Structures are given as C-alpha cells and as structure tokens.
N, C-alpha and C positions, 0 to 999 in steps of 0.2 A: 354678588360681585366678588366676594372673597373666594367662593368655590370656583368661579370661572378663572380668576387670577391664578389660583393654585394649579388648576388643570393646564393652563397655558404654560406655566413655569415647568411643570412636570414634563410636558411634551417637548418644550425647548431643550431641557437638559438631556432627555432621552435621545433626541436627534443630535445634539452636540456630542454626546458620548459615542454615538454610532459613527459620526463623521470622523472623530479623532481616531477611533479604532480602524476605520478604513484607511486613513492617512498613515497610520503606523504600519498597517499591513502592507501598503504599497511601498512605504519606505524600506521595510525589511526585504521585500521582494527585489527592489532595486539594488540594495546592498549585496544581496546574494548574486545578482547578475554581475555587479561590478567586480566582486571578488573572482567570479569565474572568468570574466574578461581579462582582468589584470594578470591572471595566471596563464592565460592562453597566449599563443604566438601572434605576432603581426597585427596587433590591435592599434588602430589609429589613435593618437593622443587626443584628437578632437572629440572622439566618441567617449573616451574616459572622462574628459573634462565636462562634457554635457551631462553625463550620468552623475558625476560628483555634484554639479550645480543643482540638478534635479533633487538629489538627496538632501542637499542643504536647504533648498526651497521648501521641501516637505517638512523638514524639522522646524523651520521657522513658522510654517503654517500651523503646525501642531501647537507650538508655543503660543501663537496668537489666539488660537481657539481656546486654549486653557485660560489665558488671561481674560478673554471675553466672557467665558462661562463664570469665572470668579467674580468679575465686575457685575454681571447680571444677578448672580446669587446675592451679592452684597446689597445691590439696589432693591432687589425683591424683598429682602428683609425689612428695609426702610419703608417700602410701600405697604407691607403688611402692618407694620407698627402705626403708620399714618392712618391706614384704614380703620384700625382698632380705635385710634384716638377720635376719628370722625364719628364712628358708631357710638362711642361713649358720650361725645358731645351732643349728638342727636338725641340720645336717651335722656340726658339731663334737660335739654330744651323741651322735649315732649313732657317730661315730668312736671316742669314748671307750668306749661300750658294747660295740662290736664288739671293741675291743682287750682290754678286761677279760675278755670271754667267751673269746677266743682263749687268753689266758694261763691262765685258770682251767680250761680243758679240755685244756691241754697235758699229755701223759702222760710223755714222755721229756725228758731234758735237751736233746736235739736239737730237739724241738718248742718248748721254751721259748726257746732261742737263736734259732731261725728266726722265731718270732712277734715276739720283741723286735726283731730286725733289720728285719723288715718294717714295724713301727710307726715305728721311727726313720727309715727311708728314705722310706717312702711318706706318712706322716702328719706327722711332725715336720720332715722335710726336711734331715736330717743325712746327709752323704755320706761322711764319714770318721770312724770311731769304732772303739773296741775294747771288747769285753765281757770283763772279767777275772774269774776265779774267785779265791778267797782260800784259800790253804793255811795254816791257823792253826798247824799243828804246826811248820811250817818258816818261818812269817812271810814267805811269798812270794805274789806275784801271778802268775798264769799265764793265758795267753790262752784264752778259750773261742771267741772269734770276732774276726776282724779284717776290717773293711769299709773299702774304699778303700786308700790308701797306709798302710803301717805307722805308727801314731802315734809309735813310737820314732824314726822317721826325722826327726821334727821336733825332736829333742833331740840332744845330743852323746852318741854311743854308742847301742847297741841292746841289747835284752834277749837273754839267751842262752837255751838250751833248758831250763835249770833254773828259769826264771822270774825275776822282778824282786823284789828285797827291798822289802818294804812301806815301810821307812824311807827308801828312795831314790826314792819315787814321787811326791813333791811333793803337789799337790792330791788325787791319788788316795789317798795315804796318809791324809790327813785324812778323806776319805770312808770309807776302810776301817775307821777307828777309831770311827765313829759307831755309835749304837745306835738311831737313829730314821730313818725314811724321809725322803727329800728333800722339802723344801718351798720353793717360790719365795718371795722376799721383795722388798721395795722396792729392796733393794741388788743383786738378781740382775741380772747383765749380760745384755742382750738380744743382743749380738753375741758371736761366738766369736773375740775377739781373742787369747785364750789358751785352752788346753784346759780343759774343764769336767768335773768328776767328779760322777757321780750314783750314790749307793750303792744296792745291791740288798739290801733288808732283809727278813728273815723273823722276825717277832716282834720281838725286841730284838737279833738277831744279824745282822750284815752278812755275807752269803755271797758277794758279788761287787761289782764297781764297773764302771760304764760310763764310759769316757773319750771325751767328745765333742770332736772336733778341728776339723772343718770342715763348713760347710753345703754343700748342693748348689749348683751355680752360680746357679740362679734364686732361691735363698733369701738374704735379706739379714739378718734378725734373728728372734729368737723372739717369738711373740705370747703372750698370756695363755692361749690354747687349747693352744699348744705346751707351756707350763709345766704345764698340767693333765695333759697326756699324760705328761710326764716324772715328775710326782708319782705317777701311776698305775703307770708302769713301775717306779719305785723300790720300791713296796710289792708289787705283783702279780707282777712278774718275780722278785723275791726270794723270795716265798712259793712260786712255781711251781718255781723251781730247787731249793729245799729239799725240796719235796714229791716232785719227780722223783728226787732223790738218795735219799731215804728209800725210795721205792717200788722203786728199782733194787736196794737192799740189804736189803729186807725178806725175811724167811724165809717161804717159802710154808707155811702151816698150813691144813689142811682145816677147813672150817666144820663145827663139831660142837656138839651140845647141851651136852656137858660143858664144852667150852671157853667157850661163851657164858655158861653159868651161873657159871663161875669168875670171869668178868669182871664180872658183874652183882652179885656178892656184896659 
C-alpha cells in the first residue's frame, strides 16, 4: 500500500510540475505577443485587454496549482505517518495474538517457560529476569528459569539450592501473595530502576512470579504495548503453567462409555 501511495504521489507531482511549466511557457509567450502588439500601430484596445486578462488568468492558475500541490504534499505526509501508525499497531496486535497462541498450545512446563522467555526477550525487550515457581507447602520461591545474570546477584546474598523464602523476597513476595493477574496502572514505572515483579496467576491462585531486572541494551523503557504483553503473560503463562503441571500428574484413564456416562450424570 505504501509503495502504491508513493508511486501515485510521485506521478501526481510530476504531472503538476509539467502543467505549471506549460502554463508559465504560455504566459511568457502571451507577454511577448502583448509587448509586440503594444509597440505596434493601430491595435484595438479590446485585443490588448483580452490578452492582459488571459495573462492574468494564467498567473492565477499557476498560483492555484502551486497551492494545490503544496496542500497535497502536506496531506500526503500525514497519510504516510498514519499508515506507519497503523502498521505498527498491526504488528503489536499480531505479537499479542502469537504470544497468546504459543502459551495456550504449550503442553509441558518446558514449553511454557521457553515461550514466556521468548516473549520477554524478543517482544518486551527484557534481557535479565527470573521466572520463579512457588512452593506453597514450604513457602519458598524456586527458579524455573534465569535469563541473563542471576537476579540475586543484584542484592546482598544469593539464593541457596532450597529456594528463597517468600517473606524475604521483597516485591516478589507481594506479587506471590496476590490473587489477581497483573495490570498496568498510571503509577506503573516505565523504567526498570528497581526489579519489577509480575505474578503468574491461574484462576485466583498465583503459581509463579516473574522478576524483571534489566532491559536489553537497546531498550530504554516500557511502552503501553509492553504492558499489554506483561498483562497477557501474567494470566496466560500462569494458566499454562498450572495446566502443564496438572497434565504431567494426571492419571491416564482409558476413554470409555461407562466413564463418560458417569461424568455426565
């Protein structure tokens, strides 16, 4: 679409310039004739008046064409900007759709963690983060995935092999205690001056927390589209983790008529 638009505008301006050149050429020719007539003898005043009017009309037409070309050029710039905005909006919508489909089709815990990692790295632009699981029985956070430098290296001390007590996890502990998926607000910081925690929620249960620590070098701050992806991750990754866990521990039962009828009663 953009290529066709640019071709049309180029053709329009080429024709406009050619028309203005023709008008100027005709105008100059009439001026030459008028000067010759005015210097000659016995020229009727009506002829001179008509020629003067024709010259005046041509000058006005040239000016009108210049204004028209300027208006179209200005509008064309607006159209190009709007086209770029629409293309960018389409990209972000497609990114969210693809991300949601990846998470909904994840079968194993490994699939969920890998898809979540790819979204954070490639679409959101976070280069250092940890995906924690929550052990409710022991009130511990344990790492499912660490990307970039270990986030614990940013603090005093590091987590041991048994995990990190939820109560000692700062903002991660707050995220671990929530019962709703993450939502951006007007107060949400767009920079990562301090680690940011995003809960992974399935229903009303938080099954994990993502700890965002640092952007990729080329990334400066979150955009509204980044926030939309984090909201999607909070709900979809949480549900996918829970489903993968249940699937891994489900007892295999053959599909049978008696079993189906018992469930339908």
